[in-house]
C-alpha positions in Angstrom: 245.2 28.8 136.6 247.8 27.8 134.2 246.1 24.0 133.4 242.7 26.8 133.0 244.4 29.0 130.7 246.3 26.0 128.3 242.5 24.9 128.2 241.3 28.5 127.3 243.8 28.3 124.1 241.8 24.7 122.9 241.2 24.6 119.2 237.8 22.9 120.3 234.9 25.3 120.9 233.5 23.2 122.9 235.9 23.0 124.9 236.3 26.8 125.3 232.5 27.4 125.9 232.5 24.6 128.4 235.3 26.3 130.6 233.5 29.7 130.3 230.5 28.2 132.0 232.9 27.2 134.9 234.3 30.6 135.6 231.7 32.0 137.4 231.7 29.6 140.1 235.5 29.8 140.4 235.5 33.8 140.3 233.5 33.1 143.3 235.3 30.9 145.7 238.3 33.3 144.6 236.2 36.0 146.1 235.7 34.4 148.9 239.5 33.2 149.7 240.9 37.0 148.3 243.3 36.8 151.0 244.9 34.0 150.1 244.5 34.6 146.0 244.5 38.6 145.7 245.0 38.9 142.2 243.9 35.5 140.2 240.8 36.4 139.0 242.8 39.8 137.6 245.6 37.8 136.1 244.6 34.8 134.7 240.8 34.9 134.1 239.9 38.4 133.4 241.7 37.9 130.0 240.4 34.7 129.2 237.2 36.6 129.2 238.2 39.4 127.8 239.7 36.9 124.7 236.8 35.0 124.2 234.8 38.2 123.6 236.5 38.5 120.2 236.5 34.6 119.7 235.8 33.5 116.4 232.5 31.2 117.5 229.3 33.0 118.3 228.5 30.2 121.1 231.8 31.2 122.7 231.3 35.2 122.3 227.9 34.9 123.7 228.9 32.5 126.7 231.9 35.2 127.6 229.4 37.6 127.4 226.9 36.2 130.0 229.7 35.3 132.0 231.2 39.1 131.8 227.9 41.0 133.1 227.3 38.1 135.8 230.5 39.0 137.3 230.4 42.7 136.6 226.8 42.6 138.3 227.7 40.5 141.4 231.0 43.3 141.3 233.5 40.3 141.4 235.6 42.0 138.6 237.0 45.1 139.6 236.6 48.4 138.2 240.5 49.1 137.6 240.0 45.8 135.5 236.7 46.8 133.6 238.6 50.1 132.8 241.7 48.8 131.8 241.1 45.9 130.0 237.5 45.1 129.1 236.2 48.7 127.9 239.2 48.8 125.5 237.5 45.6 124.0 234.3 46.9 123.3 235.3 50.1 121.8 237.8 48.5 119.6 234.8 45.6 118.7 232.4 48.5 118.2 234.7 51.2 116.0 233.9 52.0 112.3 235.8 49.2 111.0 234.6 46.2 112.2 231.8 44.4 111.0 228.0 45.0 111.6 227.3 42.2 114.0 230.5 43.0 115.8 229.7 46.5 116.7 226.5 45.5 117.5 227.5 42.5 120.1 230.1 45.3 121.6 227.1 48.0 122.0 224.7 44.8 123.4 227.2 44.5 126.1 228.4 48.5 126.4 224.4 49.3 127.6 223.4 46.2 129.7 227.3 47.5 131.3 226.6 50.5 131.8 223.9 50.9 134.9 226.4 48.6 136.3 229.9 50.8 136.4 230.7 53.8 137.6 229.6 56.9 136.2 232.4 58.9 135.7 233.7 55.5 133.5 230.4 55.9 131.6 230.8 59.4 130.6 234.6 59.6 130.2 234.8 56.0 127.7 231.4 54.7 126.7 229.2 57.8 126.1 231.1 59.6 123.3 231.1 56.2 121.5 227.2 55.7 122.0 226.3 58.7 120.8 228.4 58.2 117.8 226.7 55.1 116.9 223.1 56.8 117.9 223.9 58.8 115.0 225.1 56.6 112.2 222.7 56.7 109.7 224.0 53.4 107.8 223.5 50.8 110.6 219.9 50.2 111.5 221.1 47.2 113.3 223.3 49.1 115.5 220.9 51.7 115.8 218.1 49.4 117.2 220.2 48.2 120.3 221.5 51.7 120.9 217.8 53.1 121.1 216.2 49.8 122.9 218.8 50.6 126.1 218.9 54.1 125.8 217.2 54.4 129.0 219.7 52.6 130.8 222.4 54.8 129.4 220.8 58.1 130.4 220.5 56.4 133.9 224.2 55.8 133.9 225.5 59.2 133.1 222.6 61.0 134.9 221.1 64.3 134.1 223.3 66.6 133.4 224.8 64.6 130.6 221.4 63.3 129.5 220.1 66.7 128.8 223.6 67.9 127.0 224.5 64.8 125.1 221.6 62.0 125.1 218.5 64.4 124.3 219.5 66.0 121.1 220.6 62.5 119.7 217.2 61.3 121.2 215.3 63.2 119.2 217.4 62.2 116.0 216.4 58.7 116.8 212.7 59.4 117.5 212.6 60.9 114.0 214.8 57.7 112.0 213.1 56.8 108.8 212.9 53.5 109.8 209.6 52.5 112.0 211.2 50.1 114.4 213.4 52.6 115.8 210.6 55.2 116.4 208.9 52.0 118.2 212.0 51.4 120.5 212.0 54.7 121.2 208.4 54.7 122.6 209.1 51.7 124.6 211.9 53.8 126.5 210.4 57.2 126.7 209.8 56.5 130.2 213.1 55.4 131.3 214.5 58.8 129.5 211.9 61.1 131.3 213.0 59.9 134.5 216.4 61.2 133.8 215.7 64.8 132.8 214.7 68.0 134.8 210.9 69.0 135.1 211.3 71.6 132.6 213.2 69.6 129.7 210.5 67.1 130.3 207.7 69.3 129.7 208.7 71.4 126.7 210.6 69.4 125.1 209.8 65.9 125.5 206.1 66.0 125.7 205.7 67.7 122.4 208.2 64.9 121.2 205.9 62.2 122.6 203.3 63.8 121.2 204.5 63.1 117.9 205.4 59.7 118.4 201.5 59.0 119.3 200.3 60.5 115.8 203.0 58.7 114.2 201.7 57.2 110.6 203.1 53.5 111.8 200.4 51.8 114.1 203.2 49.9 115.6 204.6 52.9 116.7 201.7 54.6 118.0 200.8 51.5 119.5 203.7 51.7 121.6 203.4 55.1 122.3 200.0 54.8 123.7 201.5 51.8 125.6 204.1 54.1 127.3 201.9 56.9 128.0 200.5 56.2 131.2 204.2 55.3 132.4 205.4 58.7 130.9 202.7 60.6 132.7 203.7 59.3 135.8 206.8 60.8 135.8 205.3 64.2 136.0 204.5 63.3 139.5 205.4 66.5 142.3 204.2 65.4 145.6 203.7 69.0 146.9 201.9 69.8 144.0 199.7 66.7 143.2 198.6 66.8 146.8 201.1 63.8 148.1 203.4 63.3 151.0 206.2 60.8 150.8 206.0 58.9 154.0 209.9 57.5 154.9 209.0 54.1 153.7 208.6 55.5 150.2 204.8 55.2 150.1 202.2 58.0 149.6 200.0 59.5 151.4 197.6 61.8 150.5 197.2 65.7 152.0 195.2 68.6 150.9 197.3 71.0 149.3 197.5 74.9 150.2 195.2 75.5 147.7 192.7 73.0 148.6 192.7 74.6 151.8 192.1 77.8 150.2 189.0 77.0 148.2 187.5 74.7 151.3 188.2 71.5 149.2 188.8 69.4 151.8 185.7 69.9 153.5 183.7 67.8 151.3 184.0 65.9 147.8 182.9 67.1 144.8 179.6 66.6 143.4 180.0 63.4 141.4 177.5 64.7 138.9 179.6 68.0 138.2 183.1 68.0 137.0 183.4 71.6 136.4 182.1 72.4 140.0 185.1 71.3 141.6 187.2 72.6 139.2 185.9 76.0 139.9 186.7 76.2 143.4 189.8 76.9 142.9 190.9 80.5 143.6 190.6 82.6 140.4 194.3 84.1 140.6 195.8 81.2 140.9 199.6 81.4 140.6 201.1 78.6 138.5 205.0 78.1 139.2 205.5 75.9 136.2 206.7 77.0 132.6 204.6 78.4 130.5 202.7 76.1 128.1 203.8 75.3 124.5 201.8 76.9 121.8 201.2 73.5 120.6 199.9 72.7 124.3 197.7 75.9 124.1 195.9 75.1 120.8 195.0 71.9 122.4 193.7 72.6 125.7 191.7 75.4 124.1 190.6 73.0 121.3 190.3 75.6 118.8 192.3 76.6 115.4 193.6 79.8 116.2 194.8 82.0 113.5 198.6 82.8 113.3 198.3 85.7 113.5 196.1 86.3 116.8 197.7 86.8 120.1 197.2 87.1 123.6 196.3 90.5 123.5 193.7 90.1 120.7 192.0 87.7 122.9 191.6 90.3 125.6 190.5 93.0 123.1 187.6 90.6 121.7 186.1 89.1 125.2 183.2 88.0 123.3 185.2 85.9 120.9 184.5 82.1 120.8 187.9 80.8 121.7 188.8 81.8 125.2 191.9 82.0 126.5 194.1 79.2 128.5 194.4 82.1 131.7 190.3 81.7 131.6 190.3 77.8 131.2 192.3 77.1 134.3 190.8 79.6 136.3 194.3 81.9 136.4 192.7 84.9 135.0 192.4 88.7 136.5 189.4 90.3 137.3 187.9 91.8 134.0 186.3 95.4 133.6 183.0 95.8 132.7 181.4 93.1 130.8 184.4 91.4 129.7 184.7 89.3 132.5 183.6 85.4 132.7 180.6 86.0 135.1 177.3 88.0 133.5 176.2 91.3 133.3 174.3 90.8 136.0 176.5 89.5 138.1 178.8 93.0 138.2 176.2 95.0 138.1 175.3 93.5 141.9 178.5 94.5 143.3 181.4 92.6 144.7 179.5 91.6 147.8 176.8 89.4 146.0 178.9 88.0 143.1 179.1 84.4 144.9 175.4 84.5 145.5 174.9 84.6 142.1 177.7 82.6 140.7 176.7 80.3 137.6 178.9 77.5 136.7 177.7 77.9 133.2 178.6 81.2 132.8 181.9 80.6 134.7 183.3 78.6 131.8 181.9 80.2 129.0 182.7 83.0 126.9 180.1 85.9 128.0 177.0 85.9 125.9 175.6 88.8 124.1 171.8 89.8 125.6 169.4 87.3 124.4 167.2 87.7 127.3 164.2 87.8 124.5 164.8 84.6 122.5 165.3 82.4 125.6 162.3 83.7 127.3 160.3 82.8 123.8 161.9 79.3 123.9 161.3 79.3 127.6 157.8 80.2 127.4 155.8 77.0 127.9 157.9 76.1 131.4 158.4 79.5 133.1 155.9 82.8 134.2 154.0 85.0 131.3 155.4 88.6 131.5 153.0 91.6 131.3 155.0 93.0 129.0 154.9 89.9 126.7 151.5 90.3 124.8 149.9 88.0 122.5 151.5 89.5 118.9 155.1 90.5 120.5 155.3 86.7 121.3 154.2 85.2 118.1 156.6 87.5 116.5 159.4 87.0 118.8 158.9 83.1 118.2 158.8 83.7 114.5 161.9 85.3 114.7 163.3 82.7 116.8 162.1 80.2 114.4 163.7 82.5 111.1 167.0 82.3 112.8 167.4 78.9 113.3 166.1 77.4 110.3 168.3 80.1 108.6 171.4 77.9 110.7 170.1 74.7 109.7 170.2 75.9 106.0 173.6 76.8 106.0 175.0 73.9 107.7 173.1 71.4 105.5 175.5 72.7 103.0 178.1 71.2 104.2 179.4 67.4 104.9 177.2 66.0 107.5 179.9 63.2 108.0 181.1 65.5 110.5 180.0 64.5 113.9 180.3 67.8 115.1 178.1 69.2 112.3 175.6 66.2 112.9 175.7 67.1 116.9 174.6 70.5 116.1 171.9 69.8 113.4 170.2 67.9 116.1 170.4 70.5 118.6 169.0 73.1 116.4 165.9 70.5 115.0 165.4 70.3 118.6 164.8 73.3 119.2 163.0 74.1 116.1 160.4 71.7 117.1 160.1 73.5 120.7 159.5 76.5 119.3 156.9 74.9 117.1 155.5 73.7 119.7 155.3 76.5 121.7 153.6 78.8 119.3 151.0 76.0 119.1 150.2 76.0 122.4 149.8 79.5 123.3 146.5 80.0 122.2 145.2 77.4 124.5 147.5 78.6 127.4 145.9 82.3 127.1 142.6 81.2 126.5 142.3 79.2 129.6 144.1 81.1 131.6 141.4 83.9 130.8 138.5 81.4 131.5 140.1 81.2 134.9 140.5 84.6 135.7 143.9 84.0 136.7 146.4 87.0 137.5 149.0 87.7 134.5 151.6 86.9 136.8 150.6 83.4 137.6 152.1 80.6 135.6 150.1 79.4 132.6 149.0 75.9 133.1 150.8 73.6 130.2 150.2 70.0 129.3 152.5 67.3 130.5 154.2 66.8 127.2 155.2 70.2 127.2 156.7 70.7 130.6 158.7 67.0 129.7 160.0 68.6 126.5 160.7 71.7 128.1 162.9 70.4 131.0 164.5 67.4 128.3 165.5 70.1 126.0 167.1 72.8 128.4 170.8 71.8 127.5 169.5 72.3 123.8 168.1 75.7 124.3 171.5 76.8 125.9 173.1 75.4 122.8 170.6 77.1 120.6 171.4 80.2 122.4 175.3 79.4 121.6 174.9 78.7 118.1 172.8 81.7 117.4 175.4 84.2 119.0 178.1 82.7 117.0 176.1 83.3 114.0 175.4 86.0 114.9 178.8 87.5 115.2 179.7 87.9 111.8 178.3 89.9 109.0 176.1 87.3 107.2 177.2 88.7 103.8 180.7 87.8 104.2 180.3 84.3 106.2 182.3 81.8 104.5 182.0 77.9 104.7 184.9 77.2 106.3 184.6 80.0 108.6 181.0 78.7 109.9 182.5 75.1 110.0 185.2 76.2 112.5 181.9 77.5 114.2 180.4 74.4 114.5 183.4 72.4 115.6 183.4 75.0 119.3 180.0 72.9 120.1 179.2 73.8 124.0 179.2 70.0 125.2 182.2 68.9 123.7 184.0 72.2 124.7 182.4 72.2 128.3 183.6 68.8 128.6 187.3 69.3 127.6 187.3 72.7 130.2 186.4 70.1 132.8 189.3 68.2 132.3 192.1 71.3 132.5 194.5 70.9 135.1 198.0 72.3 135.7 200.1 69.2 136.9 200.6 67.8 133.2 200.7 69.2 129.4 197.1 69.2 128.6 197.7 67.3 125.5 199.0 64.5 127.0 196.1 64.2 129.4 193.9 64.2 126.1 195.4 61.5 124.8 195.5 59.4 127.8 192.0 60.1 128.0 190.8 59.1 124.3 192.3 56.0 124.9 189.1 54.8 125.9 187.4 56.0 122.4 186.2 52.8 120.6 188.1 54.2 116.9 191.5 53.7 119.0 191.2 49.7 119.3 190.4 49.9 115.2 193.0 52.2 114.3 195.7 51.2 117.1 195.4 48.6 119.2 192.6 45.8 120.8 194.1 46.1 124.1 194.7 49.9 124.3 191.7 50.2 126.7 193.3 47.3 128.8 196.5 49.8 129.0 194.7 52.6 130.1 193.1 50.5 132.8 196.7 49.3 133.9 198.1 53.1 133.5 195.4 54.6 135.1 196.2 54.6 139.0 199.6 55.8 138.3 198.1 58.9 136.3 195.6 59.7 139.3 198.7 59.4 141.6 200.2 62.2 139.3 197.3 64.5 138.9 196.7 64.3 142.7 192.9 64.1 144.4 192.2 67.5 143.4 192.2 66.7 139.9 190.1 63.6 139.8 187.6 65.2 137.6 189.6 64.8 135.1 189.9 60.9 135.1 186.3 60.0 136.6 184.7 59.9 133.1 187.4 57.7 132.0 187.7 55.2 134.7 183.6 54.9 134.6 183.8 54.0 131.1 187.1 51.7 131.5 184.5 50.0 134.4 181.4 49.4 132.0 184.0 48.3 129.2 183.0 45.2 127.4 186.2 43.3 127.5 186.2 41.5 130.9 190.2 42.1 130.9 189.5 45.8 131.0 187.3 45.4 134.1 189.8 42.8 135.8 192.9 45.4 135.4 190.8 48.2 137.3 189.2 45.4 139.9 192.9 44.8 140.7 193.9 48.3 141.5 190.3 49.8 142.9 192.3 49.6 146.8 195.4 51.4 145.3 193.1 54.2 143.8 191.1 54.3 146.9 194.3 55.1 148.8 194.7 58.0 146.6 191.5 59.1 146.4 190.6 59.6 149.8 187.6 58.2 151.8 185.2 61.3 150.7 185.8 60.4 146.9 185.9 57.2 147.3 182.7 56.8 148.4 181.2 59.1 146.2 183.0 57.6 142.8 184.6 54.4 143.6 182.1 52.5 145.5 179.5 52.2 143.2 181.8 50.3 140.7 183.1 48.5 143.3 179.6 47.1 144.2 179.1 46.6 140.1 182.4 44.5 140.6 180.9 42.4 143.2 178.5 41.1 140.9 180.8 40.5 137.6 182.2 37.5 136.3 184.7 35.4 138.6 187.7 36.4 136.5 187.0 40.6 137.7 185.7 39.2 141.3 189.0 37.9 142.0 190.8 41.3 141.4 188.2 42.7 144.0 188.5 39.8 146.3 192.5 39.7 146.7 191.9 43.3 148.6 188.8 43.6 149.6 190.5 44.2 153.5 192.5 46.9 151.8 189.5 48.8 150.1 186.8 47.9 152.9 189.0 49.8 155.7 189.0 52.4 153.7 185.8 53.2 153.7 183.4 54.7 156.6 181.7 52.4 159.1 177.8 53.0 157.4 179.0 52.4 153.8 181.3 49.5 155.1 178.3 47.6 156.6 176.5 48.3 153.0 178.9 45.3 151.8 178.1 42.8 154.3 175.1 41.1 152.3 177.3 41.2 149.1 180.2 39.4 151.1 178.0 36.2 151.4 177.6 36.4 147.6 181.1 35.4 147.2 180.6 32.2 148.3 178.8 31.6 144.7 181.0 31.0 142.3 180.7 30.3 138.4 182.5 27.1 138.8 182.6 24.7 141.7 186.0 23.9 140.4 187.3 27.4 141.4 188.7 26.3 144.6 191.2 28.8 145.1 188.5 31.8 144.8 186.9 30.5 147.8 190.3 29.9 149.7 191.1 33.4 148.9 187.7 34.7 150.2 188.6 33.0 153.8 191.6 34.7 153.9 190.4 38.1 153.4 187.3 37.2 155.8 190.1 36.5 158.3 191.4 40.2 157.9 187.9 41.8 157.2 186.7 40.5 160.7 188.3 43.3 162.5 186.4 46.2 160.7 182.8 44.7 162.0 181.2 44.5 165.0 181.1 40.7 166.8 177.1 40.9 166.2 177.7 41.7 162.4 180.1 39.0 162.5 177.5 36.5 164.0 174.4 37.7 161.8 176.2 37.9 158.3 179.9 36.0 157.9 179.0 33.7 160.6 177.1 31.5 157.5 179.6 31.8 155.1 182.5 30.7 157.3 180.4 27.3 158.3 179.9 26.7 154.5 183.6 27.1 153.8 184.1 24.6 156.5 182.5 22.4 154.5 184.0 22.7 151.2 184.4 19.8 148.9 188.5 20.7 148.6 190.3 20.1 152.0 192.8 23.6 151.3 190.0 25.6 151.7 188.4 24.0 155.1 192.1 24.1 156.3 192.2 27.9 156.1 188.2 28.0 156.8 189.1 26.6 160.2 191.5 29.5 160.9 188.3 31.8 160.3 186.4 29.9 162.8 188.9 30.1 165.2 189.4 34.0 164.8 185.5 34.6 165.0 185.5 32.8 168.4 188.5 34.9 169.4 186.8 38.3 168.5 183.3 37.1 170.4 184.9 36.3 173.5 187.6 39.0 173.3 184.7 41.8 172.8 182.9 40.1 175.8 179.9 38.7 173.8 179.8 35.4 175.1 176.5 34.8 174.0 177.6 34.9 170.9 180.0 32.5 171.1 178.1 30.2 173.2 176.0 30.4 170.2 178.4 29.7 167.5 179.8 26.9 169.6 176.7 25.3 169.7 176.0 25.7 165.9 179.6 23.9 165.3 178.8 21.0 167.4 175.1 20.4 166.0 176.5 21.1 162.4 180.3 19.3 162.3 179.8 16.8 165.1 176.7 14.9 164.1 177.1 15.4 160.7 176.2 12.3 158.8 179.0 12.7 156.7 182.6 11.8 158.3 184.0 14.8 156.3 182.2 17.1 158.9 182.9 14.9 162.2 186.5 15.4 160.9 186.5 18.7 160.8 184.7 19.0 163.9 188.2 17.6 165.4 190.3 19.8 163.5 188.6 22.6 164.4 188.4 22.2 168.2 192.8 21.0 167.6 192.9 24.8 166.0 190.9 26.3 168.9 192.9 25.0 172.0 196.1 25.6 169.9 195.1 29.2 169.3 193.5 29.7 172.7 190.7 31.7 171.3 188.2 30.5 173.7 188.4 30.5 177.9 189.2 26.7 178.7 186.4 26.4 181.2 184.0 27.2 177.9 185.8 24.6 175.8 185.9 21.9 178.4 181.9 22.8 179.1 180.9 23.3 175.6 183.3 21.1 172.9 185.9 18.8 174.8 182.8 16.3 175.7 181.7 16.0 172.1 185.4 16.2 171.0 186.0 12.9 173.1 183.2 11.4 172.3 184.5 10.9 168.5 186.6 8.0 169.8 183.7 5.6 169.1 183.3 7.0 165.5 183.3 4.0 163.3 185.6 5.6 160.5 189.2 5.4 161.1 190.1 8.9 159.7 187.8 10.7 162.2 190.0 9.2 165.5 193.2 9.4 163.6 193.1 13.3 163.8 191.2 13.3 167.6 194.1 10.9 168.6 196.3 13.6 167.2 194.3 16.9 168.7 194.2 15.2 171.9 198.3 14.0 172.0 199.9 16.8 169.8 198.0 19.4 171.2 195.7 19.1 174.7 198.3 17.4 176.9 200.8 20.6 175.7 198.3 22.9 177.7 199.1 23.7 180.9 195.6 23.2 182.3 195.6 19.5 181.4 198.8 18.9 183.1 197.5 19.4 186.5 197.4 15.9 188.0 194.2 17.3 189.9 192.4 18.2 187.0 189.2 15.6 186.3 189.3 16.6 182.9 192.4 15.4 182.7 191.6 11.8 183.8 188.9 11.6 181.2 191.4 13.0 178.2 193.8 10.0 179.2 191.1 7.5 179.6 190.5 8.2 176.3 193.8 7.9 174.8 193.9 4.5 176.5 191.2 3.4 174.5 192.7 4.8 171.0 195.8 3.3 172.0 194.0 -0.7 171.8 192.3 0.3 168.7 192.1 -2.1 166.0 193.3 0.6 163.3 197.3 0.5 163.1 197.5 4.7 162.4 195.0 5.3 165.3 196.9 3.3 168.0 199.9 4.4 166.7 199.5 8.6 167.3 198.0 7.5 170.1 200.6 6.1 171.8 203.3 8.6 170.7 204.5 11.1 173.3 204.0 14.8 172.0 207.2 15.6 170.9 208.4 12.5 169.3 205.1 13.2 167.3 206.0 16.5 166.2 209.1 15.5 165.2 207.4 12.1 162.9 205.0 14.5 161.3 208.4 17.1 160.0 210.0 14.0 158.8 207.5 12.9 156.8 206.8 16.8 155.7 210.7 16.9 154.4 210.2 13.3 152.6 
């Protein structure tokens, strides 16, 4: 050690660097012999490492930093030495009177070492200096190091110190003038969130993250969107999301109390209606989470609220176009009279019949005024004609409706038609105007035909096929028209300003309904809205071209956080990603579809994931391999009827885009070995047998070897399930296809299959010696030496090791020994060599060859 200390004082930097590289193995040796050398490391080597941290040579300093971190990580330096010798040097190097480079180096070591130290040491010695340097507005380089490792420090000090000291500092860093600082904060946002309470995460970090997502710098937005999914995953609450955590840490799905009450667990939601699933929740749900922020509430409602508006005014104006947050989540009290979310007819029917008249459309929308006359006029072509509607009255009502629509169209044309919301409203109103004109054209014909046929007035009037199709296809437009007319009638025409009208048009029913169907209470709604927007093509232009791939990568984690009951919030996003034009996006989804199936359960998987899974099976090889690697994991989650539907598609995996992609076929054989247990013996024989035989004849030896195991597994399934006829048929096909194959590779494959069958004992011995052994022994006369070599190995290494062939009175043993004697005198040296070896000696030789 004295020699080592003198070397550490050498003037040559290369000597000091080389010495530093030798210290870790020396310390490891001394640690093993610490009983003999208890204080050597602390007395001699730690001072050398600490002195090199302030060495004038940069390479020596870097070497000492790496050695220090490695020894601390392995626990080879005591906490006492770290606190008394290492930390004072680091604090001295990060003091304000040191230069910028020294402070940056010292802070980097502090941040990387913090997670390896005891919490009290970090909080007492390092945390004050860290907060001080984070607030230093002059040193961008030091602040950048602090921001990069902010999550590590939060993890080291724990939740209490993080919320008390680090969160205020983190807010300052996220508002830094340098975009690199804000980008570093966005990258470590998940690590910071993991060390905070749910309340701080929801009320403080969520608005801060939304601010980073809308940052003016593209690089900051890009980093924020990449961290959005991981940040959302920190909101995971197993009981609330319908999850239960097993002892090994893996999640499992269980129905929540709300699902049991609403009957969600009895069946999956209809895939065509996301809002129907949401409406099944109890009307008076109790929320245990803190109230959302005003920002979140404004984003959830999707409207621009006036600063003077409040919840009281919202309740006092039930027909307002801005529903309250309670109405969106379904957690509102019963409202008197016509102010509820059900129509007036529902209230008149009484509480006993409210479920019979329940309407998803009325449930999720603000109550509409009584516009039955206008709607009857619009739908007169497709519905029955009432006696009360005479010809002149209907014509008058139709004119009134057309005039109202024309008024709104004229008012909209005065505004910016570049707004997609206004364009959508104009299209809806134009279609409705054409429909009313068509109604007025067909009305006289309908009445004239009705009079000629002398039909009762209550019978439906005949209309043309085109009119029926138009009425059916424009039903949504008619409802939208009623909504628009309501919003225009609620304000006085004389005082209607262009700004107010533009606000009304932004609240279009289709967009509003789509937004409402995505409301949940697990995570702040603005975060989910931003995550769903990652599939918007405009994001790829303004943020990142790979933003859809990041969304696909994080989607299973977001789905796990939201839980099965909120899958409707992500279903459209998942379908959009599954049809994305970039194969990288679809490949990412294909690799994780089995995990998503575990999260959703068998019912939602069958309804929503199986069609996408079937599409991935027909995709490019780069996408199909993701499905293939976890094919067994996905199929085992399906019901038996759904599972059998994919049997034919499994045969398509043999065909690849390139014959050189042999790893794809290798993976297929491995998955088929696992999949055999999911199907009956007859299904395996009818559908998978051809795939196995084709893989056994593959051009690549690795594929053939794994396929031999697949054949053995099939034979075991046939005989273990008592279907001997299928096993016999399969063995006969093996003999005809491989034993009598004109190519020597096929005959060699037959010898390998027989050896594997005997080794795994997948076939009863009597069946083997009757149907396979004669064909195997006949290979002794094969003209190709490679075939005879494998035959000799199979007989010596496998058959003679089995107890059945050791019996002296067994007549099959005599035939095998005669074949071996013939092979021992084979003109080929390799054949005679392996036929003469004893089994144990041959195994040792093979092992030696493999080791060499």
